[in-house]
N, C-alpha and C positions, 0 to 999 in steps of 0.2 A: 509307800503307796503314792501314786500320782493322781493329781486332780485335773489334768488337761482333758479337753474335750476334742476328740478326733473329728475330722470331716467325714460325713457320711457319703455313701455312693451317690445318693440323690443330689447332695450339695455339689459333689465333684462334677456331675453332669451339668448342673446349673452353670458352674464356672466355665466348662467347655463351651456351652452355648453362648455365654457372654463373650468369650474370647473370639468365637467365630463372627460375631457381629461387629467387632472393632475394626475400624479402617474402611468400612463400607461407605461409599458416597463420594461424589466428585468434588464437593466443596467442603470447607471447614464446617459450615453450618450443618450439612448433611451428615458428616462423620460424627459430630457431637450429638445430633438428634438421634441417629440410629443407635449409637452406643448407649446413650442415656436411657432411651426407651427400653433397651435390653436389660440394663442394670435394674431399672424399676420393676419391669415385668418379672424377671427371673428371681429377684430378691424380695418380691412382694412389697414394694415400696410405693408410696403414693405421689411423692413430689421430689423434684430434683433439678439440678442445674449444673452446667459446665461453665466455669468462669476462667477468663484469660487474664493473666497478670501483666501489668504494665509498670515499668520503672522509668522515671524521667526526672533528672535533676535531684536525685535522692528521695523522691516521693514514689510511693507504691500505691497502685489502685487495681481493682478487679472489675472486669466488665463481663456481663452475662452474655455468653455466646448462644446457648440454647437452653430453654427451660421447659419442663413439663409440669403443669400447663405452661403455655408460652410466657406468661408473666405470673410466676407462682408467689406473689406477695401476700395473697389472702391467708396463707398458712402461717400461724404464729410460730410454730416450731421452725419453719424454714427461715422466717425473719430473724429468729434468735440465732440461727446458725450463721446467717450472712453478716450479723453484727461483728463477728470475728474478723471479717474481711476489711473492716474500716481501720486499717493500720496505715496511716499516711507515712510514718517514718520508716525508712528502710531497715533500721536496726530492729525495731519492733516487729516488722514484717518477717525478718530473718528468724527471730526467736519463735514467731508463730509457726513458721514452716517446720522448724525443728521439733515442735510438739505434735505434728501431724502423725498419724490420724487422730482426730478429735471426735469424741462422741459424748452426748449428754441427752437427758430427757427424763420423762416420768413414765409411769406405767402405761399411759395412753399412746405416746409417740416418742420416738428417739430420732435425733439427727446425727449424721456422720459427715465429717469433712476429711476427704482424702487428698493427699498431695498428688498432683500431676507434674512430675519433675520437668523443669524447663518450660512449662506452659502455664499452669495455673492450679486450680483446685476443682474437685468434684464434690458437690453437696447433695446428699439424699436424705429423705425423711421416711421413716418406717413406722407405721401406725400399729402394727401387730408386734409379735415377740421380737426382742432385739436380736441383732446379729451376734453370732457366737465369736469368741476370740479367734477360733480356727478359721472361720469364714473371712474375718477381717484380714487375717494374715495372708490367706490364699488370694485375696483381691489385690495384693500389692503388685505382683507382676502384671495383672490385667490393667491396673492403673498406669503402670509404666508404659504398657503398649498403647493405651489410649492417649497418653501424653505424646508419645512418639508420632502416632497417627495425626494428631491435631497439629503438631509442629510441622510435619511434612506437608499437610494440606495448606497451612499458612504460608509456607515457603513457596509452594506451587502456585497459590493464588497470587502472591506478590510477583512471581515470575510471569504468570499469565497477564497480570496487569501491566507489567513492563512491556510484554510483547504487544498488548493492545495499544499501549502508549506509542511504541515504536511504529506500529502499523498506522496509527493515527497520524504520526509525524510524517511517515512516508507518503501517505495519501494526501497530506496537506501540502507537501512540497509542490510548487508550480511546475517544476521540470518534469518531463516524462521519463520515468525510470522503469526499465525492464531488465531482467536477467534471462539470457538465452544460453542453451547448452549446445553441444557439438551438432546436434540434429536440427538446430534452429528452433527448438521448442522453448516457449516462454515458461520459465519456472517461477517467475515473480513479475508482478506489474503493479503500478500504482494507478490511482484514479485518473491522473492526467494522461498517462499512456493509453488507458482503455478508452477515454473520451476521444483521443486523437484517432483511434482505430474505429470509432463508432460502435463499440461494444462495451459490455460490462467487464469488470475485473475478472469475474469467475469464467467468462467466456474466453478472455484473452489468455489467462493462465492455463497452460496445458495445450494450447494450440501452437501451430508452427508458423514460421515467417512466410511460408507459401500460402497458408490459409488466411493470414492477415497481411496480405501484400500491400505495401505502400510504394508510391513512386519515389525512388531514391536516385534520380538522375541516371547515370550510367554505372553506378556502383553496385556490385554484387554483395548484398547484405550478408549472405551465408559465408562467402569467401572472406569478407572482412572480419567477421567474428572468428572464423577458424584461424586466421592469421594472428589475431590477438591471443587466442587460446593456446596456439602452438608456441608462439614466441615468448609469451608472458610479458610483452611490452605494451603499455597503453598507447592509444592513438587518439588524436583529436581530428575530426573532420569538420571544417568550417564552411560556411556559406553554401550549404547543401540544400537543395530544394526538395520539399516533400509535398505530396498531395494528400490532404486529410480525407477522412471518410465522407465529409460533406462537400468534397470537391475543391476546397480552398487550398491554394498554394501558399506554403510558408517557407521562409528561409530559416534554417536552424543550424546550430552548432552541436555536433554529436561527439561525446566523450565515451570511448570504449576502453574499459579497464578489465584486466584479467581478475577473476574473482575466485579466491581460494577458500573452499569450505571443507570442514572436517568430513572424512569418509565419503567425499563426493569428488568426481572429476572436475577439473578446472572449467569454469563457465565464463561467459562474457557479461559484464555489467555495462549496460548502455544507458547513458544519461543524455537526453535530448533537450536542449535549451532553445526556446523560441526567440530568435533575434529580430523578428519583425515587430511592428507595433502591437504589443500584447493588449488584449482586453482584460480589464481587472476582473478577477474571478475569485471566488472564495469557495474552497472545498467544503461542502456540507457534510459534516461528520455526524453520523448517528450511532449511538451506542445503546443497545438494549441489553439489559441484564435482568434475568428473572431467577428468583430463588425458588426451586421446587422443593417443598417440604412435605415429606410423607409421614403421616401420623399413624401410629399403631392403634389409636382409638378411633371409634366410629364417630362421625359427625353428621348431623342432619339439621335441616331448618324446616319448620312447619309454619303454615299460615294460620290465620285466626280460625279457620274451619278445621284445623287439625290435619290438613293435607300436606304431604311432603313436597316442598319446592326445591330442595337440594338434599343430596345424600352422597357421601363418598362411598367407595367400594368397601372400606373396612366396616362401615355400619351395615351395609347390605349383606356382607359375608357372614356376619354373626347369625343372621336368620336364614342363611342358605340361598339368598336371592342375588340377582344382579341389580345394581342401583336403578337401571332404566325401568325395571319391572315395578318398582315401588313408587317412583315419582308420580305425583298426582293422586296417589291413594292415601287413605287415612291411616293413622297410627293404630287404630283399633283392630285392623286386620292382622296385626302381629302379636296380639295378646289374647289370652282366654277371657271368658266372660267374668269370672270371679276377680281376676286381676284388673280388668277394666273398671269394675265397680269399686275396687279398693283405690285405684288411682284417682278416680273422679271424686270419691268421698274424703280421701285422706291427703292426697298429694296436691291436687289443684287448689284447695283452699290455702295451703301453705304457700304455694307458688304465687297465688294472687295477692297474698298478704305481704310476703317478703321479696318477691321477684326472682327467687331462686330456690331450688330444692335439690338435695343430694340424698341418695339412698340406693336401695336394691329393688329390682323388679324381676318378675318372671314372665318372659315372653314365650312365644311358641315359634319353632322353626318351620320351614317349608314341610318337613317330614312329620310335623306334629310333636316333636320332642320339646321338652322344656328348655328354655334358654335363661340362665341366671345372669343378671347384669348388674354392674355398678353404673349408675346413671346420674347425670347432672342436667337439670333443666334450668334454662335462663329465659325470662320473659322479655319479649321485644315490645317496643312502643306501639307497633301496629297490631298488637294482639297475638302475634306469632311467637314461636318458641325456637330456641337453639338447644339441640339435644346432643350431648356427648355421652357415649356408652362404651363399656368394656366388658367383654365376655368373661364371667367368673364361674361358668358352669363347672369347668374342671376343678377350680379352686373349691367349690362347694362339695364336689364329689370327694376330694381329698380330705376336707374337714370332716365329712361324715365317716369316711374310712378311719381316720385317726381317732375319732370318738369311739367308734366300734372297737378299735384296737385297744384303746385305753380301758374299755369295759372288760374286754377279755383278759387284759393284763391284771386288772384288779381281781378278777375271778381266779386267775392262776395264782396270784399272790395269796388269796385266801385259801385256795386248795392247791397249794403249790406242788407241782411235780418236781420242783427244783430241790437242791440240797438244803436241808434245814437242820440246824443244831440249836438246842436249847441248853444254855449253861448258866452257872451262877456267876457272881461278880469276881470269883477267883479263878474262873476258867474251867471248872469241873463240868464235864459233859453230863447233862441230865436227860437229854432225849435227842433222837435223830430220826429222820424218815428213811425209808428203804432206799431211796435214790442216793442219799448221802452214804449209806452203807455200801451200796454198789460202787459208788464213785471212788471212795477211799480204799476199798478192798479189804476192810476189816469186817469181822462179823459184828452183829449188833451188841453182843455182850461185851466184847473187847472195847468197842467205842464208848460204851457207857461207863467204863472204868478208866477212861483216859482224860487227860486235860487238853484243852485247846492248843496249848503251846507245843504239844507233841506232834501235831501235823501242820501247825502254822510255821512257815519257813523263815520269814524275815524278822519277826518281832519276838522279843523275849516276853515272859509273863508279866514283868513289871511294866513294860511299855503298853501291853494290852490292858492291864488293870487301870493304868492311867487314862487310856482312851475311854474305857467303860465308865470310869468315875466322872469324866467330864460330861457324859451324856445325861440329859435330863429324862425323867420318866416320860414316856410317850414320844420321845425324840428318836429319829432314825438316822443312823450314820451309813452313808453309802461310800464305799471305797473299793480299792482293788488290792489284791494280795496274791500269795501263792500257797498252795497246799501240797503236802507230800503224801503219796499213797503208801500203802503197806509194803509194796515192792520197792520203795525208795524213789520212784519216779515223781517228778513235780509237774504241776500244771497251774496256769494262771486262773484266777477266779475274780468274779465281780461279786461283792458281798454287801448285803444290807443288814445292819445291826440295829435292833430296836430294844429299848430299855423299858421294862414294865415291872410292876409289883404284883405278885400273886400271893395272897394271904400273908402280906407283910414281908415277903421275901423278894429280894431283887432277882429278877430273871432277865437274861438277855437272849433274844431270839435272833439268830443269824441265818439268813437265807443267802445261799451263794450258788453260783452256776459256773461251770467250766466254760471259760471264754477262749480256749486255745485257738479255735478257728477264727474268732473275731480278731484276736491279737495278730494272727497271721495275715488276716485280710487287711487290718489297719497298717501293718508293716508294708504290705503291697501298695496300699493307697498312699502311704507316706513316700514310698519310692516313686509312685506315679506323680505325686505332688512335686517332689524334687525335679522329676523329669519335666513337668509342666513349667516349673520356674526356669529351668535351664533352656527350655524351648522358647520361652519369652525373651530370655537374655539373647539367645541366638537370633531371634527376630530383630532385635535392635541392630545386630551386626548386618543382617540382611538389608535393613533399611539404609545402611551406609554404602552398600555396593553401588558402584557407578555404572557398570555395564551388565548386560545379560549374562555373559560368561562368569563374571564375578558373583552374580546372584546364584547361578547354578552351582559353582564351587562351594559357596557358603552353605547352600541348602544341602549339598552332598555331605559336607562335614557334619552338619546337624543330624542328618539321618544316621550317620555312623556313630558319632560321639554321644548324642543325646538320646536318640530313639533306640540305639543299639542294634542297628541292622547293617551289617557289613556288606551284604550282597544287594546292591542297588545301582540304579542308573537314572539319569534325568535326560529326557529327550525333548527338544523344542521343535515346534512346527516350522518348517522351511518352505515358504511359498514357491520358491524357484524349483524345488524338487517335489512339491506336493506330498511331503512325507514328514514324519517325526524323526529328527536326526539326533543321534547321541551327542550330548554336549559335555556332560560330566559323568564319568563311568568309574566305579570303585575298583580297586585292585582285585577284590574278591570276584567280581564279575569276570574280569580278564582270566582269572584262574579257572573258573567253573565253565563259562560258555565261550570265552575268547572275545573277539571284537564284536560287539552287538551290531546288528544291521539297522538301516533306516526302515521305518515302519510306514507303509503307505496305506491308502484306503482299502479296507477289507482285509488287511493283514492281521487278523486275530483280535484278541481281547483288548490289547492296548489301544488300538485305533478306535474300537467301539466305545471304550471308556472316554477317550478324548472327544469323540464326536458327540456322545450323549451328555457329557459333563457330569456323569455319575461315577463314583468310585466302584470298583469291582474287586472282590476277593475270591481267589480260586484256591481252595484248600487241598485239592488232590489232582494235580495237573496230569499225571499219567493216565488217569481215568476220566479226564474232562474232554468231551467231544468238541468243545469250542476252541481248544488250544491248537495252535498251528503245528507245534512241535512237541508232542507228548513224550518223546524219548529224551528230552533234555534232562540234565542232572538236577534241575530246579524242580522241587516237589510242590511247593506252594508259593503263590505270588499275589501281591497286592498292587492294583493299578489305581492311582489317584490323579485325576486331571488337574491341570493348572490353568483353568479357564481356556482362553484362546491361545495360550502360549505353548502348551505341551502337556507332558505327563510325567509323574514320578512312578517308577516301577521298583518295588521292594520285593525281594525274593528270599527263599530259604531252601536248603537241600533237604529239609524235613517236612513231612506233610502236616497239615493243620497246625501251622506254626503261629499264626497271627490271631490275637484276641481282639475283642471289640475295642479295648483300650488302645491297642496298636493302631487300629483303623482310625479311631478318634484323634489320636496324636498326629498321625500322618495327615489327616484332613486339616488339622489346625496348621501344621507346617505348610501344607499346600496352599491354604488360604493366604498365609503370610507371604509365601513365595510369589503367588499371583499378584498380591498388592505391591510387592517390591518390584516385580517386572512391569506392572502398570506405571509405577512411579518412574522407573528408569526410562520407559518409553515416553512418558510425558516430559520428563526433564530433558531427554535427548531431543525431542521435537521442539521444546521451548528453546533449548540452547542453540539448536541449529537455526531456528527462526530468528532468535535474537542476534545470532552471529551474522545472518544475512542482512538484517535491518541495520545493524551497526556498521557492517562492511559497506552497505549502500550509502549510509551517511558519510562514512570516511572517504568514499570515492566520488561524492558529489563535487562538481566544479565550483564549490562555494563553501565558505566557512559557515557552519550551522551551530546555533545555540537554541536549545529547547528548554523552556521553562515549565514547571509544574504549576498547579493551581495556587500554590502558596508563594509563587514568584521566586522559588529556589531553582537553581540550575539542575535540570534533570539529566542532560547529557550535552556534550559538545563533540565536534569532530576535530581531527588533527589539523585540518586545513584552517580552522578558525585560530588555533594557537599559532600556526605559522604566519597567518595573515597579520596578526597583531604582535608577533614576535614575543609571545608570552612563554617564559621559562617555567612552566608548571605542567603537570600531567593532567590528563582528562579526569582521572579518578579523583585528583585533589580538588577539582572544581565542582564535582557532583555534590549537590546540597548547599552550595554557597549562595547567599542571598544575592539576587540579581541586581538590586538597587546598589548594594555595596560594591559589587563587581563593576558596574557601570561607572561609579564614582572613581574607582581606581583606574579605570581605562580612559577616562575623559581626556587626560593630558595628551593622548596620542592624536587627538583631532585638532583641526585648525581652529575650530570654534567650540571649546569644551562645554561651556554653559549652554550654548544652543543645542549641542548634542543631547544633554540631559533633558532639557525642556522638551525637545522633540520626542524623546522616548516617552515621557509622561503623557504628552498629548496623544500619541498613537495608542497607548494602553487605555487611556480614558475613552476615546471614541471607538476603539476596536474596529476601525475601518482598514481593510487590507491595503498595503502599499507595495508597489513593485518599481524597481529601477530608480530608487531615490538616490541621487548622487550625494557623496560625502567626500570632503577634502581632509586628508591627514596632514599632520604637522610636518611630516617628512617629504611632502610634495606628491605623494601618491593619491590616486582617485579611486574611491570605492563606490559600489552600487549596493543599496540595501533593499531587501524585501522584508515586509512584515506581514505575517499570516496569523491571525488569531484562530484558535481552534478550541474544541470542547472535549474534555475527558469526563468519564462517569462521575468524578468527584469535583468537577468545577471547570471554570474557564482558564485557559492557559495561552501561552504565546510562543511563536516560532520566529526566529530571526535568521536571516541569511545575508552574508556579506561576500561580495565578489570584487576582486582587484581588477579594475578596468583601466588601469593606467596605460597599459600598452594599447588597448583599444582606443582610448581617448587621444593618445599621441598619434595613432594611425589616422583617426578621423581628422585631427588637426592638419596632418601632413596632406591628406587627401583634399581638404578644403584649400590649402595653400596651392596644391597642384592645379585644382580647378580654377582658382583665381588667376594663376599665371597663364594657363593654356587658353582661357577665354578672352584674354586681353587682345584688342585689335590694334593697339598702338605700339606693339612690341614685335620685332622681327623674329624669324624662326631661330636664328643663331642665338639671340639673347634669351629666348625661351628655353633653348637647350641648356644653356649655362645655369639658368635658374632652376630648371628641373634637376640637373645633376647635383646642385647644391642641396635641394630638398632631400633627394635620395641619400646623399652623403651623410646629412645630419640624422636622417631616419635610421640608417644602418650603423651609425657610429664609426664610419670609415674616415680616413684622412685624405683620400683622393678619389676622384671619379672621372670617367672618360666615356665618350661615345666614338666608336670606330666604325669604319666601313671595311667590308671584306670583298676582295676581288677573287672570286672562285676560279677564274681562268688563269691566275698567276701561279708561278711556282712557289709553293708554301715555304720552301727553304731559302728563297731569296726575296720574297715579297708577299703581297696579298693582304697585308694588314696595315691600315693607316688610321691614325687618330684624327678625328674631325673636330672634336671639342673636348676640353678637359678643365677641371677645377681642382683646387687643393694644393697641398704643400709638397707634392712629389714632382720634382722638375723633370724626371725622365718621361713624363707624359706631355711635355710642352712641344715636342717635335711633331711636325706634320708630314714627315717623310714616310715613304713606304718602308715597312719592316717585315722580316720573315714571320709568317703566321705560325710556323712550326715551333718558334721559340716563345710563344705566348700562351697564357692560360686560355685565351679565346679559341684556340684550336679545339679544346674540349667543349667549349660553350656552343659553337656552331654545329656540333654533331648531335645535339639533343634539343628537344622542344622545351625541356624543363630547365630551371635554373641550375647552375653549377656553382658549388660553394665549397670552401675549405677554411677552417678556422685556425689550423696550425700546420702549415706546409712544412715547417721544420721537421715534423715527425712523419707526415704522410706523403709529401711530394718532394722530399729533399733531392731525389735523383732526377726530378723533372727538369728538362732544359730551360723551361720558363722560370723556374725558381732560381737557377744559376744566372739567368739573364737579368731578371728584374729584382730578385731578392724579396718577393712579396710573401709574407707569412699568412695573410688573411685576404680572402678574395670571394666575391659573389658576382656572378655575371649571367646574363641571359641574352639570347640572340634576338635580333630585330629582323622581322620579315616584312617585305613589301610585295604585295600581290602573290603571296605564297612562296616567294623566294627569299633566301638569306641575303640581307642587305648589310648587316653589321652586328655590333654587340654594344650593350650598355653594361658597364662594369664599375664596381666599387672596390677599393683596395686599401690595405694597411700593411705597413712593414713589420708591425708587431702582432704576435698571435693573439687570439681571442679565447677567453676561458669557456664561454658558453656557445653552443651551436646557434646558428641563425634561427630565429623563431619563425613560425608559420606566418605571422603577420608581416615580418620583414620580407620573406620570400614572396608573399602575395603583393606587397607594395612594389617590389622590383618588377614583378609581372605587370602590374598596372602601368608603370612608367614605360615599359617596352611596348605595351599595347597602344598607349597614347602616341609614342614616337612612330610606330608603324602607321597609325592612322594619319598622322600629320604628314609623313613622307608620301603616303599614297595620295593624300589630298593635294599636295603640291604638284605631284605628277599630273593629276587629273586637271588641275587648273591650268597647267602649262599646255596640256593637250587642248583644253577648251580655248585658250587664247589663240593657239595656232589655227584651230577650226574657224574661229571668228575672223581671223585674218584672211583665210582662204575664202570664206563666205563674202567678206567685204570686197575682195578682188572679183569674185564671181558677180556680185551685184553691179560693180562698175562696168563689167563687160555686158551685163544684161541691160544696163542703162544705155550704153552706147547702141546696143541693138534696138532697143525700144525707140530711141531717138531717131535712128535712121529709118526704122519701119514707119513711124508716124509721119516723118517728113515725106517719104515716098507716097504715102496714102493721101496726104493733103493735096498734092499737086493734081492728080487726075480728078479728085472731087471738086477742086476749084474750077477746073475746065468744064466739068459737067454743069456746074452752077452758072458759069458764064454763057454757055450755049443756051441754056434754058432761058436766061435773062435776055439774050439776044433774040431768041424766038419770040419772046414776049414783046420786044421792041419792034420787030418786023411787022407786026400787025398794027394798023392804024387804030386810033381811038374810034371806037364805035364799031370796028369790025368784030364780028362775033365768032368765037371758037365754039365748036360743039362741046357738049358736056364732057365727053370722054377726054378730049384734049385738055380741057381745064383741069380735070382730075389728075391726069398724068403729070402735068406741069407742077401742080401743088405737091404731089407725092415725091417727085424728083427733088424739089427744093427741100422738103421736110427731111427726106432721107439723108441728103447731104449734110443737113444741120445736125442730125443725131449722130452721124458718123464723125463729124467734127468734134462733138462733145465727148464721144467715147475716146477719140484719139487724144484729146486734151487731158481727160482723166487718166488714161494710161500713161501719158507722159508725166503727169503730176505724180503718179504712183512710183514711177521709175526713178524720180529725182529726189525721193525722200532722203536716201542715204547720202547722195552727193550734195544736196542743197542744205542738209541739216548741219547745224553748227555744234560747237562744244556745249556740253550740258552744264548749265549754270543755275543758281538759285532763281526760281521763277514763281512768283505768287499766282496761284490759280485764280484768285479773285480778279486780278487784272486781266488775265487771259480770257476769262468768260465775258468780262465787260467789253473787250475789243471784238470778240466773236458776236456778241449781241449788236454792237454798233454796225457791223457788216451786214446784219440781217434786219436792221431797223424797219425798213419799208415793209418787208414781208411780215414781220411781227405785228406792226401796226395795222396792216391791211386785214388780217384775220382776227385781230383782237386777242392775241396770245399773251400769256404771262410766263416770264422766266424768273425763277427765284433761286437764290443761293444762300448758304449759311456756313460761316466759319471755315472757308476752304483753306487748305494748307499751302505752304510753299514747298515746291518739289525741285528736284534736280532735272532740268530739261531744256529743250530748245523752244524759245517763245513762239517763233513763227510756226513751227510744226504743231505746237500745242493749241495755237489759235485755230489752225486748220482742223485739228481733231475735234475741239468742242463746237466749232461752227458746223461741221458735218453732222455731229450728233444732234445739235439743236434743230438743224434744217430737217433731218429725218423725222424728228418728233413733230414738226409742224406740217411736213408734207403728207405724212400718213396719219392724219388726225381728223376725224369727222365730228369732233365735239364742238358745241357752240362756244365753249370757253377752253380752248387748248391751254394746257399747263405743262410746263417743264420744270423739274426740280433737280438742282445740282447741290449735293450735300456730302460731307464725310460719312463713311460707313464704319462698320465694326473693324477692330484691328485685324490684321492679316492672320494672327495666331488663333483667332476665334472663328474663322470661316473655313468652309470646306469647298474650294472651287472645283469645277468639273475636272475630270481626269486628264485631259490634254494640257491643262494649265500647270506650269511648274515655275516656282520662284526660288531664287537663291536665298538660302537660309542665313547667309552671312550679311545680308543687306536689309536695312530698315525700309519699310514700304508704307505708302499712304494709300488707303482704300477710299475711292470716290464713287458715288452712286449717281447716275443720270437716269431720271425716271420721267416718262410722259404718260398722258392719259389717252393715247391714240388707239388705233384699231387693233394693234397687236398682231400676232401671227401664230400659226400652229407650231408645236414643239418640234415636229419632224422637219418642217421647213426651216426653222430657226437654226438648225445645225449647219445649213449651207449659207448662212447670212454673210459670212466673211469671204465667200468665193468671188473670184474676178468676174465682173459683168453679171453677177447673179442678182436678178430683180425679183426673185421669189414668186414668179408667176404673175406679176403685175403687168398690165397692158397699157398703162398711161405713158405718155410721151415724156413726161418730166422725170428724168433720171437716167443714169448710165449703168447702174449696177456696180459702181466702183466706190460708193461712199463709205460703207463699212469696211471694205477691203483696204481703202486708204487709211482709215482709222486704225486698223490692226497693224498696218505697216509702220505707222507713226509710233504706236505703243511699243512695238518690237524694237524700234530704233532706240527707245529708252530702256530696253531690257525688261520691260514690264509685262503686264498681262491684261487681256480684255476678254470678257464673255458677257452673254446676255441671258435674261430670263423673260419669257413672254407667253401670252396666251390670248387667243382671239377675244377681242372686246375688253381686255383687261390692261391694255397698254404694254409698254416695254420698259425693262430695267436693264441699263448697260452698266457693268461693273468695270472699274479701271483700277489698276495697281501701278502706281508710279513711284520711283525711288525718292527717298528722303534726301535732304541736302547733305 
């Protein structure tokens, strides 16, 4: 006989329900909470916890992931269980795990510790009857499934954290980073890129380059991206101007790199580095994480008046309400009057005395039915209460039913309709009931003459007598056995044997029943249990599948091998077809219905099950109106949805083939398949995202090192390893202590200790740093950015290093170039040689030359002539004409870009220029003057070069040719200007001759007029009186001739400025003004005027003309001045570079100038009139006789003789300011 206890159908249903709850939840905490809640609820347990195991340096510890209650330490039994977890030593901990599962306790409570392989342990406390051995054994595959689900969520959370870290790193990077596809759509962007476009990251990602247009010079952004995507070759675009969303123009360097991603077409990774003066900025990173915990228990909070101030939905659901309906109401509305009275008299005093009460109450639901609850009340300091409750109505109903059942069983035992035999201690049958007679098939008289051993199958009489002897009087033995009927057939029985004494005689009463059906049912259940175990084992394989097709294939195998359904198929939803597409189809399906079709919306039961999310069983398809094809060979079919992923379709050629157990098993499998597909989807998404972020880091134009909050290396990119020439993999550096790594790396820097000290300082202050220069011991120059950032678990650091050696050298070369070209004491030929030397060193060539090209010459005989050369190649020393067709320059003059070759031995060996000059390495660019080809600037070497010319070298050669073109054009313009001045001087000489002749001719008749009038005056004797009209005529004639004489003298003086002016010499203006004042002494004294000067400079000029200039200006200031105290001030003014003269005034930028200001407090003039102040004979409307209108005209002529400038500012009543610009010595 066997003493094992089988698992009942009710218990098997409990296991199914627990299995369905495992794996639900997005986070580890949610998975543990949901599963634990199901264990406790289904197994009628009160307390539990899921613990994760940690091993480090030989020590083992357990950490509570989730508990019910959240901190279940108040339970003595639970605390006794957790003391087993205090095994610090790894050996002890291993022994402990081998002993699992553990259970212990007394009649009141039992605890159980189950192993969660690879993760930790599950601890539960059961206050009622202990778990049976069969239940404990049946829980083993469920525990394995829970362990797998927890491990998977832990891995997913760590992957998600890595993704958030990489996202934080990307958003922290100061460069603008985007990824664009072939359609110009932004598939990825960081904060810097979004800020540059004036949008948020969410708005930029998904938009196109046309929607987010930036000014990129003349470059076609889409075309450039497509070129990189098609060719697979990276490209750098330097010195490109962009206009930000705020209108600010920036100069940037753009690196475009082809980005290879799994299962995705190649895209373009675009990294834009701001090369203008950057403003320091720090990316503000915010990370918010919330853990949403769903409790199966009801929770509410009441104020001191007993009114609900908070209630979760679980609490409200127990009473059939929505939580919003009960908030603000009192607890009394949910309880009958007698229960209210009991709570107030019995519960509240305990609560007031101890601060907490646990027990059962009976409330009333919305429909008036009774609600039995387990309830916990906790008092708050403000008089309020926290209430947690659990609905035990169903539990009470079951307890009452069990009690009733036990009563009936006892009655049945007393008046047993079962088989009963009464026999003595030797087995002789003394009495039987009619049911026993009927069951064994003997008549009553025959049985009364038989011994028990005659129909007992397995035991001999001596074995039976031994069992009976061991029984005590009043004791009952319950066991199983087998009986043999009169016809020889056997059947299993369950038997209860009680030993008693009747009138001193030992009697044994045996009650048995035929359990054939039960044994058959148990066998079926045992088969189902094995199936469940295999199903859980298959689930573990599902969880290892890496792709959706692998999940489908694994699930298909499970349906066939474990569930035993050969006719099945799995169809996944395909959004591109809007249909359920076959993914895994069994061979039996192919045999019965052929290739299954895709199932679209409205196409029968399968789509309805997928859309509704509910399983559907069709037992008789030919007679089912909802089936699309009732003529199919399939007679019954089960449709189980896989969430949003698809559907499992299991069929049979027999009607009514599937049982409820089949449906339950398929649902369990479907739930596991859905979880596996969710995991694959998450892992694929995380893997793709992590690949994108790591690829972005790898393609940044800088070496990147990312620290975690513990100052361990989180990740580095390959460029950092290359930059510091580190012979180690990125994976090997992950987790290395940053302080130790820096100490190992310090010897590569020119100042090792200073490098370490600076690192400590930056980490201490956490102030961002950009473009910090660093010198390496090997002579290279680096630039460092430091960006502190924050992760959910603490502060961390990001370091970026860029090699700017080439840029530094380029800037040095440019500074040297500017220094040479700006020198005034060096001739053009010397500048050319020095410029060639700078270019030769910058490009690493051995020789350089500047040539002129004669486009009119025959290229086979001439057209090419070297004007200047430097270096060690003597073939460039000749200055004779050479055939252009035999030079590399013939290629250079045909394009506006530079022409270069690094190994002509391989690429230009047949070129006539290679045969003529034997140059292996060459870079040249044409020189243009006024848009026409003038010549070439070239750098050469007779040995080949390993690396192509860099973009910086090409740009530098372009800069040299631009300067040379400008210098040649300037020389031509200066030559033209000198010729123009020469012609103008000749014209002035001719004009002077004309003016002289004209004035001489005018003076003679005027002299005659004056003589006649004087003679007329002499003809009249003294005393003889002219009439008034005659007197007036005479005076007018004399006055007119005087004015005409003055005008002619002024005109003559104007015309002689150029001819009478001498060479320009150093002339102190203080001395000039002093002499001008001396010439006007009488006039100055007569009107009481004041002339002041202050620190006047020495200029390059003609002293006589400058005296005339300042004398005229002072005289004008005195003549047109009505002030009682006329004042004239002559002082130096602002430097020429800081003034904005009127438009007609132009000064030679290559000459140094002195700016002098002459200011008076006279009557001034209108602005409109002032524009004509320098015109010949212009008196600006004045009618006084003093003046010829030539004063300022003469001043302008004198200033122009000095190649200077003159202009004035004036307003009526505010005086006049005259500005002079005269050349420095």
